[in-house]
LUMMILUM-277632 format. One record per residue (C-alpha): residue number from 1; x, y, z. Coordinates in pm, 1 decimal. Layout:
<kolke k="NUM" x="X" y="Y" z="Z"/>
...
//
This chain:
<kolke k="1" x="479.1" y="7230.7" z="1712.2"/>
<kolke k="2" x="449.5" y="7050.4" z="1401.1"/>
<kolke k="3" x="389.6" y="7260.8" z="1083.6"/>
<kolke k="4" x="53.3" y="7211.8" z="886.4"/>
<kolke k="5" x="272.9" y="7058.5" z="596.7"/>
<kolke k="6" x="385.9" y="6796.8" z="838.2"/>
<kolke k="7" x="54.6" y="6728.2" z="1009.4"/>
<kolke k="8" x="-152.9" y="6709.8" z="684.6"/>
<kolke k="9" x="118.4" y="6534.3" z="505.0"/>
<kolke k="10" x="146.2" y="6256.4" z="771.4"/>
<kolke k="11" x="-238.0" y="6216.9" z="785.2"/>
<kolke k="12" x="-228.0" y="6167.2" z="401.1"/>
<kolke k="13" x="32.0" y="5905.1" z="430.4"/>
<kolke k="14" x="-128.4" y="5730.4" z="726.4"/>
<kolke k="15" x="-454.4" y="5723.0" z="537.5"/>
<kolke k="16" x="-299.5" y="5577.5" z="208.8"/>
<kolke k="17" x="-85.0" y="5314.7" z="389.8"/>
<kolke k="18" x="-423.4" y="5203.5" z="569.2"/>
<kolke k="19" x="-607.3" y="5178.4" z="235.3"/>
<kolke k="20" x="-687.9" y="4854.1" z="58.9"/>
<kolke k="21" x="-619.7" y="4925.1" z="-323.3"/>
<kolke k="22" x="-540.3" y="4713.2" z="-618.0"/>
<kolke k="23" x="-163.8" y="4749.1" z="-545.9"/>
<kolke k="24" x="27.1" y="4726.6" z="-238.0"/>
<kolke k="25" x="280.4" y="5003.9" z="-143.8"/>
<kolke k="26" x="418.8" y="5197.9" z="147.6"/>
<kolke k="27" x="352.3" y="5571.8" z="97.2"/>
<kolke k="28" x="616.8" y="5808.2" z="263.5"/>
<kolke k="29" x="637.3" y="6193.9" z="305.8"/>
<kolke k="30" x="924.4" y="6355.3" z="118.0"/>
<kolke k="31" x="1046.2" y="6695.0" z="17.2"/>
<kolke k="32" x="1247.8" y="6588.6" z="-260.3"/>
<kolke k="33" x="1224.1" y="6218.2" z="-362.0"/>
<kolke k="34" x="1503.8" y="6059.4" z="-543.7"/>
<kolke k="35" x="1529.5" y="5720.4" z="-699.0"/>
<kolke k="36" x="1759.9" y="5543.7" z="-973.4"/>
<kolke k="37" x="1613.6" y="5312.7" z="-1242.4"/>
<kolke k="38" x="1829.9" y="5031.6" z="-1104.4"/>
<kolke k="39" x="1681.2" y="5045.3" z="-777.5"/>
<kolke k="40" x="1319.4" y="5074.1" z="-907.4"/>
<kolke k="41" x="1400.7" y="4752.0" z="-1130.3"/>
<kolke k="42" x="1455.0" y="4550.8" z="-812.2"/>
<kolke k="43" x="1139.6" y="4654.2" z="-624.6"/>
<kolke k="44" x="807.4" y="4487.7" z="-682.6"/>
<kolke k="45" x="585.2" y="4769.3" z="-522.9"/>
<kolke k="46" x="565.2" y="5124.9" z="-655.6"/>
<kolke k="47" x="704.2" y="5404.7" z="-470.6"/>
<kolke k="48" x="443.1" y="5650.1" z="-350.4"/>
<kolke k="49" x="535.2" y="5976.9" z="-219.2"/>
<kolke k="50" x="351.7" y="6255.5" z="-57.2"/>
<kolke k="51" x="526.3" y="6582.0" z="-141.9"/>
<kolke k="52" x="414.4" y="6938.2" z="-27.7"/>
<kolke k="53" x="356.1" y="7155.0" z="-341.0"/>
<kolke k="54" x="226.0" y="7500.4" z="-226.8"/>
<kolke k="55" x="26.9" y="7693.1" z="5.4"/>
<kolke k="56" x="-212.8" y="7988.5" z="-21.3"/>
<kolke k="57" x="-456.2" y="8194.3" z="190.8"/>
<kolke k="58" x="-803.4" y="8308.2" z="96.6"/>
<kolke k="59" x="-816.4" y="8669.3" z="53.3"/>
<kolke k="60" x="-1183.1" y="8676.5" z="76.8"/>
<kolke k="61" x="-1167.1" y="8547.8" z="419.5"/>
<kolke k="62" x="-1198.8" y="8795.5" z="709.7"/>
<kolke k="63" x="-892.5" y="8612.3" z="887.4"/>
<kolke k="64" x="-682.4" y="8480.0" z="594.0"/>
<kolke k="65" x="-408.5" y="8333.0" z="816.6"/>
<kolke k="66" x="-682.8" y="8089.5" z="943.3"/>
<kolke k="67" x="-813.9" y="7981.6" z="596.7"/>
<kolke k="68" x="-544.6" y="7811.9" z="396.2"/>
<kolke k="69" x="-510.3" y="7588.0" z="118.1"/>
<kolke k="70" x="-247.8" y="7328.6" z="132.9"/>
<kolke k="71" x="-142.5" y="7128.8" z="-214.4"/>
<kolke k="72" x="50.3" y="6815.9" z="-203.0"/>
<kolke k="73" x="181.1" y="6601.6" z="-501.1"/>
<kolke k="74" x="117.2" y="6238.1" z="-465.2"/>
<kolke k="75" x="397.0" y="6076.5" z="-680.0"/>
<kolke k="76" x="396.2" y="5720.6" z="-800.8"/>
<kolke k="77" x="703.4" y="5553.5" z="-952.1"/>
<kolke k="78" x="718.5" y="5211.7" z="-1075.7"/>
<kolke k="79" x="954.6" y="5043.5" z="-1310.2"/>
<kolke k="80" x="771.3" y="4838.2" z="-1595.0"/>
<kolke k="81" x="968.9" y="4588.5" z="-1786.9"/>
<kolke k="82" x="767.0" y="4634.0" z="-2102.2"/>
<kolke k="83" x="648.4" y="5000.4" z="-2130.4"/>
<kolke k="84" x="502.1" y="4944.1" z="-2481.2"/>
<kolke k="85" x="233.2" y="4728.0" z="-2351.9"/>
<kolke k="86" x="-80.2" y="4922.4" z="-2282.4"/>
<kolke k="87" x="-204.2" y="4690.0" z="-1995.5"/>
<kolke k="88" x="117.3" y="4768.8" z="-1792.4"/>
<kolke k="89" x="70.0" y="5125.8" z="-1810.2"/>
<kolke k="90" x="-316.9" y="5096.4" z="-1741.6"/>
<kolke k="91" x="-238.9" y="4913.4" z="-1412.2"/>
<kolke k="92" x="-52.0" y="5186.4" z="-1265.2"/>
<kolke k="93" x="-265.8" y="5456.9" z="-1401.4"/>
<kolke k="94" x="-560.1" y="5282.1" z="-1220.0"/>
<kolke k="95" x="-370.3" y="5305.8" z="-907.8"/>
<kolke k="96" x="-335.5" y="5680.6" z="-940.1"/>
<kolke k="97" x="-720.9" y="5700.2" z="-983.4"/>
<kolke k="98" x="-774.5" y="5476.2" z="-674.6"/>
<kolke k="99" x="-556.7" y="5681.8" z="-466.3"/>
<kolke k="100" x="-757.4" y="6001.1" z="-567.9"/>
<kolke k="101" x="-1079.8" y="5810.8" z="-490.7"/>
<kolke k="102" x="-953.9" y="5699.1" z="-163.7"/>
<kolke k="103" x="-846.8" y="6074.1" z="-49.0"/>
<kolke k="104" x="-1170.0" y="6222.4" z="-174.9"/>
<kolke k="105" x="-1377.1" y="5954.3" z="27.4"/>
<kolke k="106" x="-1138.6" y="5961.3" z="331.9"/>
<kolke k="107" x="-1252.6" y="6291.4" z="409.6"/>
<kolke k="108" x="-1058.7" y="6531.7" z="666.0"/>
<kolke k="109" x="-678.9" y="6503.9" z="712.6"/>
<kolke k="110" x="-572.0" y="6659.3" z="1035.6"/>
<kolke k="111" x="-837.9" y="6918.2" z="1044.4"/>
<kolke k="112" x="-803.3" y="6988.1" z="671.2"/>
<kolke k="113" x="-1080.5" y="6925.8" z="428.5"/>
<kolke k="114" x="-1016.0" y="6789.5" z="98.7"/>
<kolke k="115" x="-1114.5" y="7041.6" z="-170.8"/>
<kolke k="116" x="-939.5" y="6937.1" z="-513.2"/>
<kolke k="117" x="-744.6" y="6708.7" z="-719.2"/>
<kolke k="118" x="-592.2" y="6698.5" z="-1049.9"/>
<kolke k="119" x="-367.2" y="6511.1" z="-1280.7"/>
<kolke k="120" x="-239.8" y="6671.6" z="-1593.0"/>
<kolke k="121" x="-69.8" y="6380.3" z="-1745.2"/>
<kolke k="122" x="-182.4" y="6005.1" z="-1665.9"/>
<kolke k="123" x="212.6" y="5949.6" z="-1709.7"/>
<kolke k="124" x="541.4" y="6094.2" z="-1792.8"/>
<kolke k="125" x="600.1" y="5987.9" z="-2142.6"/>
<kolke k="126" x="964.7" y="6069.5" z="-2128.5"/>
<kolke k="127" x="1040.9" y="5859.6" z="-1826.5"/>
<kolke k="128" x="814.9" y="5576.1" z="-1943.5"/>
<kolke k="129" x="957.6" y="5559.0" z="-2294.1"/>
<kolke k="130" x="1342.8" y="5624.3" z="-2223.4"/>
<kolke k="131" x="1371.0" y="5450.9" z="-1879.5"/>
<kolke k="132" x="1071.2" y="5221.4" z="-1864.0"/>
<kolke k="133" x="954.6" y="5395.3" z="-1547.0"/>
<kolke k="134" x="596.3" y="5478.4" z="-1504.8"/>
<kolke k="135" x="582.6" y="5811.8" z="-1321.4"/>
<kolke k="136" x="274.6" y="6035.7" z="-1238.1"/>
<kolke k="137" x="187.6" y="6319.8" z="-999.9"/>
<kolke k="138" x="-152.1" y="6364.7" z="-878.1"/>
<kolke k="139" x="-195.2" y="6699.4" z="-702.9"/>
<kolke k="140" x="-438.2" y="6709.0" z="-408.6"/>
<kolke k="141" x="-559.4" y="7018.9" z="-221.6"/>
<kolke k="142" x="-674.9" y="7052.0" z="135.4"/>
<kolke k="143" x="-819.4" y="7345.3" z="309.9"/>
<kolke k="144" x="-736.9" y="7416.6" z="669.4"/>
<kolke k="145" x="-981.5" y="7642.6" z="873.6"/>
<kolke k="146" x="-883.2" y="7730.3" z="1207.1"/>
//
């Protein structure tokens, strides 16, 4: 039997890969993504990862084991030749917003309902200005009710 992490994560990946957004990419479910700058430099498409972040049960529920929230980080990584150009950064920040909008509009993911999303930083300034890598993490939450 597949875990809820696997089931919901795979549903998110499938939904993202079927979406028509401003940039083409192939999302993948990972537990610990790894990439090198040199590898990213040679790729035209961004890397998009769906990573499990946390799980919690609602103590207000009569049956907490049947009412859980699952959080996932949707990470985007893309090498940008000229990181000091605002338009280059805007292009990938827009993709993060499009992904969020898509997941909100897509509805249920494997019997789990979208409940939240947040993006604390539009990009990681350290990765951008030291390695020319646009990197961001969008955290999305889904509630699974059995």
